[in-house]
PyMOL Python script that loads the backbone (N, CA, C, O; Angstrom):
from pymol import cmd

cmd.read_pdbstr("""\
ATOM      1  N   UNK A   1     137.619  67.691  55.884  1.00  0.00           N
ATOM      2  CA  UNK A   1     136.972  68.837  56.481  1.00  0.00           C
ATOM      3  C   UNK A   1     135.448  68.687  56.461  1.00  0.00           C
ATOM      4  O   UNK A   1     134.771  68.970  57.450  1.00  0.00           O
ATOM      5  N   UNK A   2     134.920  68.235  55.316  1.00  0.00           N
ATOM      6  CA  UNK A   2     133.474  68.061  55.214  1.00  0.00           C
ATOM      7  C   UNK A   2     133.028  66.888  56.087  1.00  0.00           C
ATOM      8  O   UNK A   2     131.946  66.929  56.671  1.00  0.00           O
ATOM      9  N   UNK A   3     133.850  65.848  56.180  1.00  0.00           N
ATOM     10  CA  UNK A   3     133.525  64.727  57.058  1.00  0.00           C
ATOM     11  C   UNK A   3     133.432  65.188  58.519  1.00  0.00           C
ATOM     12  O   UNK A   3     132.522  64.783  59.242  1.00  0.00           O
ATOM     13  N   UNK A   4     134.350  66.010  58.936  1.00  0.00           N
ATOM     14  CA  UNK A   4     134.332  66.549  60.285  1.00  0.00           C
ATOM     15  C   UNK A   4     133.040  67.334  60.528  1.00  0.00           C
ATOM     16  O   UNK A   4     132.441  67.229  61.598  1.00  0.00           O
ATOM     17  N   UNK A   5     132.625  68.095  59.565  1.00  0.00           N
ATOM     18  CA  UNK A   5     131.395  68.880  59.669  1.00  0.00           C
ATOM     19  C   UNK A   5     130.188  67.963  59.853  1.00  0.00           C
ATOM     20  O   UNK A   5     129.356  68.218  60.723  1.00  0.00           O
ATOM     21  N   UNK A   6     130.076  66.921  59.068  1.00  0.00           N
ATOM     22  CA  UNK A   6     128.925  66.019  59.136  1.00  0.00           C
ATOM     23  C   UNK A   6     128.983  65.073  60.338  1.00  0.00           C
ATOM     24  O   UNK A   6     127.938  64.664  60.843  1.00  0.00           O
ATOM     25  N   UNK A   7     130.154  64.729  60.793  1.00  0.00           N
ATOM     26  CA  UNK A   7     130.278  63.795  61.905  1.00  0.00           C
ATOM     27  C   UNK A   7     130.265  64.475  63.277  1.00  0.00           C
ATOM     28  O   UNK A   7     129.884  63.847  64.265  1.00  0.00           O
ATOM     29  N   UNK A   8     130.667  65.723  63.356  1.00  0.00           N
ATOM     30  CA  UNK A   8     130.785  66.376  64.658  1.00  0.00           C
ATOM     31  C   UNK A   8     129.835  67.566  64.789  1.00  0.00           C
ATOM     32  O   UNK A   8     129.050  67.627  65.736  1.00  0.00           O
ATOM     33  N   UNK A   9     129.895  68.489  63.873  1.00  0.00           N
ATOM     34  CA  UNK A   9     129.157  69.740  64.015  1.00  0.00           C
ATOM     35  C   UNK A   9     127.654  69.519  63.891  1.00  0.00           C
ATOM     36  O   UNK A   9     126.902  70.020  64.727  1.00  0.00           O
ATOM     37  N   UNK A  10     127.196  68.803  62.899  1.00  0.00           N
ATOM     38  CA  UNK A  10     125.758  68.577  62.705  1.00  0.00           C
ATOM     39  C   UNK A  10     125.152  67.825  63.889  1.00  0.00           C
ATOM     40  O   UNK A  10     124.112  68.258  64.386  1.00  0.00           O
ATOM     41  N   UNK A  11     125.744  66.716  64.376  1.00  0.00           N
ATOM     42  CA  UNK A  11     125.163  66.050  65.556  1.00  0.00           C
ATOM     43  C   UNK A  11     125.144  66.951  66.801  1.00  0.00           C
ATOM     44  O   UNK A  11     124.196  66.897  67.584  1.00  0.00           O
ATOM     45  N   UNK A  12     126.176  67.772  66.987  1.00  0.00           N
ATOM     46  CA  UNK A  12     126.179  68.678  68.131  1.00  0.00           C
ATOM     47  C   UNK A  12     125.070  69.720  68.016  1.00  0.00           C
ATOM     48  O   UNK A  12     124.403  70.021  69.006  1.00  0.00           O
ATOM     49  N   UNK A  13     124.870  70.263  66.846  1.00  0.00           N
ATOM     50  CA  UNK A  13     123.787  71.222  66.647  1.00  0.00           C
ATOM     51  C   UNK A  13     122.421  70.563  66.869  1.00  0.00           C
ATOM     52  O   UNK A  13     121.534  71.152  67.487  1.00  0.00           O
ATOM     53  N   UNK A  14     122.263  69.358  66.368  1.00  0.00           N
ATOM     54  CA  UNK A  14     121.015  68.628  66.557  1.00  0.00           C
ATOM     55  C   UNK A  14     120.762  68.340  68.048  1.00  0.00           C
ATOM     56  O   UNK A  14     119.639  68.499  68.528  1.00  0.00           O
ATOM     57  N   UNK A  15     121.788  67.923  68.764  1.00  0.00           N
ATOM     58  CA  UNK A  15     121.672  67.670  70.197  1.00  0.00           C
ATOM     59  C   UNK A  15     121.312  68.955  70.955  1.00  0.00           C
ATOM     60  O   UNK A  15     120.448  68.935  71.832  1.00  0.00           O
ATOM     61  N   UNK A  16     121.959  70.048  70.624  1.00  0.00           N
ATOM     62  CA  UNK A  16     121.655  71.340  71.252  1.00  0.00           C
ATOM     63  C   UNK A  16     120.207  71.727  70.986  1.00  0.00           C
ATOM     64  O   UNK A  16     119.519  72.179  71.901  1.00  0.00           O
ATOM     65  N   UNK A  17     119.736  71.564  69.776  1.00  0.00           N
ATOM     66  CA  UNK A  17     118.363  71.923  69.412  1.00  0.00           C
ATOM     67  C   UNK A  17     117.343  71.084  70.196  1.00  0.00           C
ATOM     68  O   UNK A  17     116.333  71.613  70.660  1.00  0.00           O
ATOM     69  N   UNK A  18     117.606  69.772  70.344  1.00  0.00           N
ATOM     70  CA  UNK A  18     116.708  68.902  71.094  1.00  0.00           C
ATOM     71  C   UNK A  18     116.689  69.251  72.584  1.00  0.00           C
ATOM     72  O   UNK A  18     115.618  69.300  73.190  1.00  0.00           O
ATOM     73  N   UNK A  19     117.850  69.493  73.178  1.00  0.00           N
ATOM     74  CA  UNK A  19     117.913  69.867  74.590  1.00  0.00           C
ATOM     75  C   UNK A  19     117.219  71.202  74.846  1.00  0.00           C
ATOM     76  O   UNK A  19     116.538  71.366  75.858  1.00  0.00           O
ATOM     77  N   UNK A  20     117.389  72.144  73.941  1.00  0.00           N
ATOM     78  CA  UNK A  20     116.741  73.448  74.075  1.00  0.00           C
ATOM     79  C   UNK A  20     115.217  73.294  74.075  1.00  0.00           C
ATOM     80  O   UNK A  20     114.542  73.927  74.888  1.00  0.00           O
ATOM     81  N   UNK A  21     114.670  72.481  73.196  1.00  0.00           N
ATOM     82  CA  UNK A  21     113.239  72.234  73.152  1.00  0.00           C
ATOM     83  C   UNK A  21     112.744  71.541  74.406  1.00  0.00           C
ATOM     84  O   UNK A  21     111.666  71.859  74.909  1.00  0.00           O
ATOM     85  N   UNK A  22     113.519  70.601  74.913  1.00  0.00           N
ATOM     86  CA  UNK A  22     113.152  69.885  76.133  1.00  0.00           C
ATOM     87  C   UNK A  22     113.098  70.834  77.335  1.00  0.00           C
ATOM     88  O   UNK A  22     112.139  70.800  78.107  1.00  0.00           O
ATOM     89  N   UNK A  23     114.100  71.662  77.494  1.00  0.00           N
ATOM     90  CA  UNK A  23     114.135  72.614  78.611  1.00  0.00           C
ATOM     91  C   UNK A  23     112.993  73.618  78.489  1.00  0.00           C
ATOM     92  O   UNK A  23     112.369  73.954  79.495  1.00  0.00           O
ATOM     93  N   UNK A  24     112.709  74.097  77.301  1.00  0.00           N
ATOM     94  CA  UNK A  24     111.610  75.040  77.105  1.00  0.00           C
ATOM     95  C   UNK A  24     110.263  74.414  77.473  1.00  0.00           C
ATOM     96  O   UNK A  24     109.421  75.078  78.078  1.00  0.00           O
ATOM     97  N   UNK A  25     110.051  73.155  77.117  1.00  0.00           N
ATOM     98  CA  UNK A  25     108.777  72.513  77.437  1.00  0.00           C
ATOM     99  C   UNK A  25     108.626  72.303  78.944  1.00  0.00           C
ATOM    100  O   UNK A  25     107.518  72.422  79.467  1.00  0.00           O
ATOM    101  N   UNK A  26     109.695  72.001  79.642  1.00  0.00           N
ATOM    102  CA  UNK A  26     109.637  71.855  81.094  1.00  0.00           C
ATOM    103  C   UNK A  26     109.321  73.190  81.740  1.00  0.00           C
ATOM    104  O   UNK A  26     108.466  73.260  82.623  1.00  0.00           O
ATOM    105  N   UNK A  27     109.988  74.242  81.321  1.00  0.00           N
ATOM    106  CA  UNK A  27     109.739  75.562  81.903  1.00  0.00           C
ATOM    107  C   UNK A  27     108.327  76.051  81.601  1.00  0.00           C
ATOM    108  O   UNK A  27     107.706  76.687  82.453  1.00  0.00           O
ATOM    109  N   UNK A  28     107.814  75.773  80.427  1.00  0.00           N
ATOM    110  CA  UNK A  28     106.445  76.168  80.095  1.00  0.00           C
ATOM    111  C   UNK A  28     105.445  75.418  80.968  1.00  0.00           C
ATOM    112  O   UNK A  28     104.436  75.990  81.382  1.00  0.00           O
ATOM    113  N   UNK A  29     105.710  74.160  81.250  1.00  0.00           N
ATOM    114  CA  UNK A  29     104.836  73.386  82.127  1.00  0.00           C
ATOM    115  C   UNK A  29     104.843  73.901  83.550  1.00  0.00           C
ATOM    116  O   UNK A  29     103.801  73.910  84.206  1.00  0.00           O
ATOM    117  N   UNK A  30     105.994  74.332  84.041  1.00  0.00           N
ATOM    118  CA  UNK A  30     106.088  74.886  85.392  1.00  0.00           C
ATOM    119  C   UNK A  30     105.332  76.211  85.480  1.00  0.00           C
ATOM    120  O   UNK A  30     104.655  76.468  86.476  1.00  0.00           O
ATOM    121  N   UNK A  31     105.435  77.042  84.470  1.00  0.00           N
ATOM    122  CA  UNK A  31     104.741  78.325  84.479  1.00  0.00           C
ATOM    123  C   UNK A  31     103.236  78.142  84.415  1.00  0.00           C
ATOM    124  O   UNK A  31     102.503  78.896  85.054  1.00  0.00           O
ATOM    125  N   UNK A  32     102.753  77.162  83.663  1.00  0.00           N
ATOM    126  CA  UNK A  32     101.310  76.972  83.552  1.00  0.00           C
ATOM    127  C   UNK A  32     100.730  76.420  84.853  1.00  0.00           C
ATOM    128  O   UNK A  32      99.577  76.713  85.168  1.00  0.00           O
ATOM    129  N   UNK A  33     101.483  75.636  85.616  1.00  0.00           N
ATOM    130  CA  UNK A  33     100.994  75.110  86.876  1.00  0.00           C
ATOM    131  C   UNK A  33     100.843  76.214  87.914  1.00  0.00           C
ATOM    132  O   UNK A  33      99.919  76.170  88.727  1.00  0.00           O
ATOM    133  N   UNK A  34     101.717  77.183  87.902  1.00  0.00           N
ATOM    134  CA  UNK A  34     101.642  78.278  88.860  1.00  0.00           C
ATOM    135  C   UNK A  34     100.444  79.161  88.563  1.00  0.00           C
ATOM    136  O   UNK A  34      99.795  79.645  89.490  1.00  0.00           O
ATOM    137  N   UNK A  35     100.140  79.379  87.302  1.00  0.00           N
ATOM    138  CA  UNK A  35      99.071  80.296  86.921  1.00  0.00           C
ATOM    139  C   UNK A  35      97.680  79.690  87.116  1.00  0.00           C
ATOM    140  O   UNK A  35      96.696  80.426  87.052  1.00  0.00           O
ATOM    141  N   UNK A  36      97.558  78.390  87.351  1.00  0.00           N
ATOM    142  CA  UNK A  36      96.262  77.732  87.420  1.00  0.00           C
ATOM    143  C   UNK A  36      95.601  77.874  88.793  1.00  0.00           C
ATOM    144  O   UNK A  36      94.409  77.597  88.927  1.00  0.00           O
ATOM    145  N   UNK A  37      96.343  78.294  89.804  1.00  0.00           N
ATOM    146  CA  UNK A  37      95.772  78.368  91.153  1.00  0.00           C
ATOM    147  C   UNK A  37      94.558  79.289  91.172  1.00  0.00           C
ATOM    148  O   UNK A  37      94.634  80.429  90.713  1.00  0.00           O
ATOM    149  N   UNK A  38      93.432  78.798  91.705  1.00  0.00           N
ATOM    150  CA  UNK A  38      92.240  79.648  91.751  1.00  0.00           C
ATOM    151  C   UNK A  38      92.373  80.715  92.832  1.00  0.00           C
ATOM    152  O   UNK A  38      92.997  80.502  93.871  1.00  0.00           O
ATOM    153  N   UNK A  39      91.777  81.848  92.562  1.00  0.00           N
ATOM    154  CA  UNK A  39      91.809  82.945  93.526  1.00  0.00           C
ATOM    155  C   UNK A  39      90.837  82.657  94.663  1.00  0.00           C
ATOM    156  O   UNK A  39      89.757  82.110  94.442  1.00  0.00           O
ATOM    157  N   UNK A  40      91.220  83.024  95.862  1.00  0.00           N
ATOM    158  CA  UNK A  40      90.360  82.831  97.027  1.00  0.00           C
ATOM    159  C   UNK A  40      89.281  83.906  97.019  1.00  0.00           C
ATOM    160  O   UNK A  40      89.599  85.090  96.908  1.00  0.00           O
ATOM    161  N   UNK A  41      88.008  83.520  97.134  1.00  0.00           N
ATOM    162  CA  UNK A  41      86.946  84.524  97.095  1.00  0.00           C
ATOM    163  C   UNK A  41      87.004  85.435  98.321  1.00  0.00           C
ATOM    164  O   UNK A  41      87.263  84.985  99.438  1.00  0.00           O
ATOM    165  N   UNK A  42      86.761  86.699  98.091  1.00  0.00           N
ATOM    166  CA  UNK A  42      86.783  87.683  99.162  1.00  0.00           C
ATOM    167  C   UNK A  42      85.362  87.845  99.698  1.00  0.00           C
ATOM    168  O   UNK A  42      84.441  88.118  98.929  1.00  0.00           O
ATOM    169  N   UNK A  43      85.174  87.680 101.007  1.00  0.00           N
ATOM    170  CA  UNK A  43      83.827  87.832 101.562  1.00  0.00           C
ATOM    171  C   UNK A  43      83.386  89.297 101.491  1.00  0.00           C
ATOM    172  O   UNK A  43      84.222  90.199 101.536  1.00  0.00           O
ATOM    173  N   UNK A  44      82.080  89.533 101.381  1.00  0.00           N
ATOM    174  CA  UNK A  44      81.604  90.908 101.338  1.00  0.00           C
ATOM    175  C   UNK A  44      81.852  91.608 102.674  1.00  0.00           C
ATOM    176  O   UNK A  44      81.778  90.989 103.736  1.00  0.00           O
ATOM    177  N   UNK A  45      82.143  92.885 102.605  1.00  0.00           N
ATOM    178  CA  UNK A  45      82.457  93.655 103.800  1.00  0.00           C
ATOM    179  C   UNK A  45      81.282  94.549 104.142  1.00  0.00           C
ATOM    180  O   UNK A  45      80.771  95.272 103.287  1.00  0.00           O
ATOM    181  N   UNK A  46      80.859  94.498 105.385  1.00  0.00           N
ATOM    182  CA  UNK A  46      79.770  95.338 105.845  1.00  0.00           C
ATOM    183  C   UNK A  46      80.345  96.638 106.401  1.00  0.00           C
ATOM    184  O   UNK A  46      81.436  96.639 106.970  1.00  0.00           O
ATOM    185  N   UNK A  47      79.621  97.739 106.240  1.00  0.00           N
ATOM    186  CA  UNK A  47      80.108  99.040 106.684  1.00  0.00           C
ATOM    187  C   UNK A  47      79.726  99.339 108.118  1.00  0.00           C
ATOM    188  O   UNK A  47      79.751 100.506 108.509  1.00  0.00           O
ATOM    189  N   UNK A  48      79.387  98.387 108.893  1.00  0.00           N
ATOM    190  CA  UNK A  48      79.032  98.625 110.289  1.00  0.00           C
ATOM    191  C   UNK A  48      78.314  97.435 110.870  1.00  0.00           C
ATOM    192  O   UNK A  48      78.273  96.367 110.259  1.00  0.00           O
ATOM    193  N   UNK A  49      77.752  97.610 112.037  1.00  0.00           N
ATOM    194  CA  UNK A  49      77.016  96.536 112.668  1.00  0.00           C
ATOM    195  C   UNK A  49      77.798  95.906 113.799  1.00  0.00           C
ATOM    196  O   UNK A  49      78.922  96.307 114.098  1.00  0.00           O
ATOM    197  N   UNK A  50      77.197  94.928 114.413  1.00  0.00           N
ATOM    198  CA  UNK A  50      77.797  94.251 115.553  1.00  0.00           C
ATOM    199  C   UNK A  50      78.857  93.261 115.097  1.00  0.00           C
ATOM    200  O   UNK A  50      78.668  92.554 114.107  1.00  0.00           O
ATOM    201  N   UNK A  51      79.974  93.211 115.818  1.00  0.00           N
ATOM    202  CA  UNK A  51      81.046  92.275 115.504  1.00  0.00           C
ATOM    203  C   UNK A  51      80.965  91.069 116.427  1.00  0.00           C
ATOM    204  O   UNK A  51      80.713  91.197 117.626  1.00  0.00           O
ATOM    205  N   UNK A  52      81.182  89.903 115.847  1.00  0.00           N
ATOM    206  CA  UNK A  52      81.196  88.646 116.600  1.00  0.00           C
ATOM    207  C   UNK A  52      82.556  87.990 116.408  1.00  0.00           C
ATOM    208  O   UNK A  52      83.173  88.124 115.351  1.00  0.00           O
ATOM    209  N   UNK A  53      83.018  87.286 117.426  1.00  0.00           N
ATOM    210  CA  UNK A  53      84.318  86.622 117.351  1.00  0.00           C
ATOM    211  C   UNK A  53      84.148  85.179 116.897  1.00  0.00           C
ATOM    212  O   UNK A  53      83.341  84.429 117.447  1.00  0.00           O
ATOM    213  N   UNK A  54      84.924  84.805 115.883  1.00  0.00           N
ATOM    214  CA  UNK A  54      84.931  83.430 115.392  1.00  0.00           C
ATOM    215  C   UNK A  54      85.603  82.557 116.449  1.00  0.00           C
ATOM    216  O   UNK A  54      86.730  82.856 116.842  1.00  0.00           O
ATOM    217  N   UNK A  55      84.951  81.481 116.930  1.00  0.00           N
ATOM    218  CA  UNK A  55      85.550  80.646 117.987  1.00  0.00           C
ATOM    219  C   UNK A  55      86.729  79.802 117.512  1.00  0.00           C
ATOM    220  O   UNK A  55      87.478  79.276 118.336  1.00  0.00           O
ATOM    221  N   UNK A  56      86.907  79.663 116.202  1.00  0.00           N
ATOM    222  CA  UNK A  56      87.991  78.819 115.690  1.00  0.00           C
ATOM    223  C   UNK A  56      89.274  79.615 115.525  1.00  0.00           C
ATOM    224  O   UNK A  56      90.311  79.249 116.076  1.00  0.00           O
ATOM    225  N   UNK A  57      89.206  80.716 114.758  1.00  0.00           N
ATOM    226  CA  UNK A  57      90.426  81.463 114.445  1.00  0.00           C
ATOM    227  C   UNK A  57      90.532  82.788 115.194  1.00  0.00           C
ATOM    228  O   UNK A  57      91.585  83.425 115.160  1.00  0.00           O
ATOM    229  N   UNK A  58      89.474  83.212 115.865  1.00  0.00           N
ATOM    230  CA  UNK A  58      89.526  84.439 116.651  1.00  0.00           C
ATOM    231  C   UNK A  58      89.304  85.714 115.863  1.00  0.00           C
ATOM    232  O   UNK A  58      89.448  86.806 116.411  1.00  0.00           O
ATOM    233  N   UNK A  59      88.961  85.603 114.602  1.00  0.00           N
ATOM    234  CA  UNK A  59      88.707  86.767 113.770  1.00  0.00           C
ATOM    235  C   UNK A  59      87.372  87.395 114.146  1.00  0.00           C
ATOM    236  O   UNK A  59      86.392  86.691 114.392  1.00  0.00           O
ATOM    237  N   UNK A  60      87.340  88.723 114.189  1.00  0.00           N
ATOM    238  CA  UNK A  60      86.076  89.416 114.417  1.00  0.00           C
ATOM    239  C   UNK A  60      85.406  89.645 113.072  1.00  0.00           C
ATOM    240  O   UNK A  60      86.021  90.145 112.130  1.00  0.00           O
ATOM    241  N   UNK A  61      84.146  89.273 113.000  1.00  0.00           N
ATOM    242  CA  UNK A  61      83.404  89.350 111.748  1.00  0.00           C
ATOM    243  C   UNK A  61      82.052  90.001 112.026  1.00  0.00           C
ATOM    244  O   UNK A  61      81.472  89.830 113.099  1.00  0.00           O
ATOM    245  N   UNK A  62      81.566  90.747 111.041  1.00  0.00           N
ATOM    246  CA  UNK A  62      80.269  91.397 111.173  1.00  0.00           C
ATOM    247  C   UNK A  62      79.174  90.338 111.292  1.00  0.00           C
ATOM    248  O   UNK A  62      79.195  89.332 110.582  1.00  0.00           O
ATOM    249  N   UNK A  63      78.230  90.567 112.182  1.00  0.00           N
ATOM    250  CA  UNK A  63      77.132  89.622 112.371  1.00  0.00           C
ATOM    251  C   UNK A  63      76.283  89.514 111.106  1.00  0.00           C
ATOM    252  O   UNK A  63      75.661  88.481 110.861  1.00  0.00           O
ATOM    253  N   UNK A  64      76.256  90.583 110.299  1.00  0.00           N
ATOM    254  CA  UNK A  64      75.458  90.569 109.066  1.00  0.00           C
ATOM    255  C   UNK A  64      76.064  89.673 107.991  1.00  0.00           C
ATOM    256  O   UNK A  64      75.333  89.053 107.219  1.00  0.00           O
ATOM    257  N   UNK A  65      77.379  89.601 107.934  1.00  0.00           N
ATOM    258  CA  UNK A  65      78.039  88.852 106.857  1.00  0.00           C
ATOM    259  C   UNK A  65      78.624  87.525 107.314  1.00  0.00           C
ATOM    260  O   UNK A  65      79.215  86.814 106.501  1.00  0.00           O
ATOM    261  N   UNK A  66      78.483  87.167 108.580  1.00  0.00           N
ATOM    262  CA  UNK A  66      79.105  85.946 109.086  1.00  0.00           C
ATOM    263  C   UNK A  66      78.344  84.699 108.641  1.00  0.00           C
ATOM    264  O   UNK A  66      77.166  84.750 108.287  1.00  0.00           O
ATOM    265  N   UNK A  67      79.055  83.596 108.673  1.00  0.00           N
ATOM    266  CA  UNK A  67      78.457  82.281 108.445  1.00  0.00           C
ATOM    267  C   UNK A  67      77.988  81.801 109.810  1.00  0.00           C
ATOM    268  O   UNK A  67      78.785  81.736 110.746  1.00  0.00           O
ATOM    269  N   UNK A  68      76.713  81.465 109.940  1.00  0.00           N
ATOM    270  CA  UNK A  68      76.173  81.114 111.257  1.00  0.00           C
ATOM    271  C   UNK A  68      75.805  79.637 111.329  1.00  0.00           C
ATOM    272  O   UNK A  68      75.544  78.982 110.320  1.00  0.00           O
ATOM    273  N   UNK A  69      75.796  79.141 112.559  1.00  0.00           N
ATOM    274  CA  UNK A  69      75.403  77.759 112.830  1.00  0.00           C
ATOM    275  C   UNK A  69      74.726  77.748 114.192  1.00  0.00           C
ATOM    276  O   UNK A  69      75.265  78.290 115.157  1.00  0.00           O
ATOM    277  N   UNK A  70      73.569  77.146 114.276  1.00  0.00           N
ATOM    278  CA  UNK A  70      72.853  77.056 115.547  1.00  0.00           C
ATOM    279  C   UNK A  70      73.330  75.807 116.282  1.00  0.00           C
ATOM    280  O   UNK A  70      73.171  74.685 115.802  1.00  0.00           O
ATOM    281  N   UNK A  71      73.922  76.030 117.466  1.00  0.00           N
ATOM    282  CA  UNK A  71      74.476  74.940 118.267  1.00  0.00           C
ATOM    283  C   UNK A  71      73.919  75.056 119.673  1.00  0.00           C
ATOM    284  O   UNK A  71      74.095  76.083 120.328  1.00  0.00           O
ATOM    285  N   UNK A  72      73.250  74.015 120.142  1.00  0.00           N
ATOM    286  CA  UNK A  72      72.651  73.963 121.483  1.00  0.00           C
ATOM    287  C   UNK A  72      71.749  75.169 121.747  1.00  0.00           C
ATOM    288  O   UNK A  72      71.756  75.717 122.849  1.00  0.00           O
ATOM    289  N   UNK A  73      70.989  75.576 120.762  1.00  0.00           N
ATOM    290  CA  UNK A  73      70.033  76.655 120.927  1.00  0.00           C
ATOM    291  C   UNK A  73      70.618  78.049 120.827  1.00  0.00           C
ATOM    292  O   UNK A  73      69.876  79.022 120.957  1.00  0.00           O
ATOM    293  N   UNK A  74      71.919  78.189 120.602  1.00  0.00           N
ATOM    294  CA  UNK A  74      72.503  79.517 120.440  1.00  0.00           C
ATOM    295  C   UNK A  74      73.156  79.609 119.064  1.00  0.00           C
ATOM    296  O   UNK A  74      73.582  78.605 118.493  1.00  0.00           O
ATOM    297  N   UNK A  75      73.225  80.825 118.549  1.00  0.00           N
ATOM    298  CA  UNK A  75      73.805  81.035 117.224  1.00  0.00           C
ATOM    299  C   UNK A  75      75.286  81.357 117.374  1.00  0.00           C
ATOM    300  O   UNK A  75      75.656  82.264 118.119  1.00  0.00           O
ATOM    301  N   UNK A  76      76.129  80.616 116.668  1.00  0.00           N
ATOM    302  CA  UNK A  76      77.578  80.824 116.678  1.00  0.00           C
ATOM    303  C   UNK A  76      77.954  81.409 115.317  1.00  0.00           C
ATOM    304  O   UNK A  76      77.487  80.935 114.281  1.00  0.00           O
ATOM    305  N   UNK A  77      78.806  82.446 115.326  1.00  0.00           N
ATOM    306  CA  UNK A  77      79.206  83.147 114.103  1.00  0.00           C
ATOM    307  C   UNK A  77      80.618  82.732 113.707  1.00  0.00           C
ATOM    308  O   UNK A  77      81.512  82.636 114.549  1.00  0.00           O
ATOM    309  N   UNK A  78      80.803  82.487 112.407  1.00  0.00           N
ATOM    310  CA  UNK A  78      82.094  82.084 111.852  1.00  0.00           C
ATOM    311  C   UNK A  78      82.476  83.032 110.724  1.00  0.00           C
ATOM    312  O   UNK A  78      81.609  83.624 110.082  1.00  0.00           O
ATOM    313  N   UNK A  79      83.784  83.174 110.482  1.00  0.00           N
ATOM    314  CA  UNK A  79      84.240  84.050 109.403  1.00  0.00           C
ATOM    315  C   UNK A  79      84.122  83.390 108.036  1.00  0.00           C
ATOM    316  O   UNK A  79      84.033  84.083 107.022  1.00  0.00           O
ATOM    317  N   UNK A  80      84.120  82.062 107.994  1.00  0.00           N
ATOM    318  CA  UNK A  80      84.065  81.364 106.708  1.00  0.00           C
ATOM    319  C   UNK A  80      83.476  79.965 106.903  1.00  0.00           C
ATOM    320  O   UNK A  80      83.413  79.461 108.024  1.00  0.00           O
ATOM    321  N   UNK A  81      83.047  79.346 105.805  1.00  0.00           N
ATOM    322  CA  UNK A  81      82.577  77.960 105.899  1.00  0.00           C
ATOM    323  C   UNK A  81      83.673  76.998 106.369  1.00  0.00           C
ATOM    324  O   UNK A  81      83.382  75.986 107.007  1.00  0.00           O
ATOM    325  N   UNK A  82      84.939  77.316 106.052  1.00  0.00           N
ATOM    326  CA  UNK A  82      86.040  76.446 106.478  1.00  0.00           C
ATOM    327  C   UNK A  82      86.154  76.421 108.003  1.00  0.00           C
ATOM    328  O   UNK A  82      86.355  75.358 108.592  1.00  0.00           O
ATOM    329  N   UNK A  83      86.027  77.587 108.647  1.00  0.00           N
ATOM    330  CA  UNK A  83      86.074  77.631 110.116  1.00  0.00           C
ATOM    331  C   UNK A  83      84.866  76.913 110.714  1.00  0.00           C
ATOM    332  O   UNK A  83      84.988  76.228 111.730  1.00  0.00           O
ATOM    333  N   UNK A  84      83.702  77.071 110.084  1.00  0.00           N
ATOM    334  CA  UNK A  84      82.502  76.375 110.566  1.00  0.00           C
ATOM    335  C   UNK A  84      82.720  74.866 110.522  1.00  0.00           C
ATOM    336  O   UNK A  84      82.360  74.160 111.464  1.00  0.00           O
ATOM    337  N   UNK A  85      83.308  74.370 109.435  1.00  0.00           N
ATOM    338  CA  UNK A  85      83.542  72.937 109.291  1.00  0.00           C
ATOM    339  C   UNK A  85      84.575  72.433 110.289  1.00  0.00           C
ATOM    340  O   UNK A  85      84.438  71.328 110.813  1.00  0.00           O
ATOM    341  N   UNK A  86      85.627  73.244 110.564  1.00  0.00           N
ATOM    342  CA  UNK A  86      86.620  72.852 111.572  1.00  0.00           C
ATOM    343  C   UNK A  86      85.969  72.759 112.952  1.00  0.00           C
ATOM    344  O   UNK A  86      86.269  71.846 113.721  1.00  0.00           O
ATOM    345  N   UNK A  87      85.079  73.702 113.265  1.00  0.00           N
ATOM    346  CA  UNK A  87      84.377  73.688 114.556  1.00  0.00           C
ATOM    347  C   UNK A  87      83.503  72.446 114.675  1.00  0.00           C
ATOM    348  O   UNK A  87      83.447  71.801 115.722  1.00  0.00           O
ATOM    349  N   UNK A  88      82.817  72.127 113.567  1.00  0.00           N
ATOM    350  CA  UNK A  88      81.961  70.937 113.533  1.00  0.00           C
ATOM    351  C   UNK A  88      82.783  69.667 113.757  1.00  0.00           C
ATOM    352  O   UNK A  88      82.372  68.773 114.497  1.00  0.00           O
ATOM    353  N   UNK A  89      83.941  69.600 113.115  1.00  0.00           N
ATOM    354  CA  UNK A  89      84.785  68.409 113.212  1.00  0.00           C
ATOM    355  C   UNK A  89      85.365  68.255 114.618  1.00  0.00           C
ATOM    356  O   UNK A  89      85.563  67.135 115.088  1.00  0.00           O
ATOM    357  N   UNK A  90      85.637  69.377 115.290  1.00  0.00           N
ATOM    358  CA  UNK A  90      86.227  69.320 116.633  1.00  0.00           C
ATOM    359  C   UNK A  90      85.194  68.986 117.695  1.00  0.00           C
ATOM    360  O   UNK A  90      85.547  68.494 118.768  1.00  0.00           O
ATOM    361  N   UNK A  91      83.922  69.245 117.412  1.00  0.00           N
ATOM    362  CA  UNK A  91      82.872  68.998 118.422  1.00  0.00           C
ATOM    363  C   UNK A  91      82.495  67.542 118.485  1.00  0.00           C
ATOM    364  O   UNK A  91      81.633  67.162 119.276  1.00  0.00           O
TER     365      UNK A  91
END
""", "prot")
cmd.dss("prot")
cmd.show_as("cartoon", "prot")
cmd.util.cbc("prot")
cmd.orient("prot")
């Protein structure tokens, strides 16, 4: 009876304990990767003013808060630096 305990039960308990720790470490790693994503900054919102259309994505943005770029002597308004860079790359 004691031999059965040491040969079967103890190794099974040890195996269960090791697998449980392994699964917990994997799940903890998955949770930490999800939480690390940086938040996207929110642009400031103006309470009025003239609206300009972004030529890349079509979003209307306040002329006061837009990202601007002078192209061929005229000022073009963008909603974000990313749209400005896409416009630059396409030109």
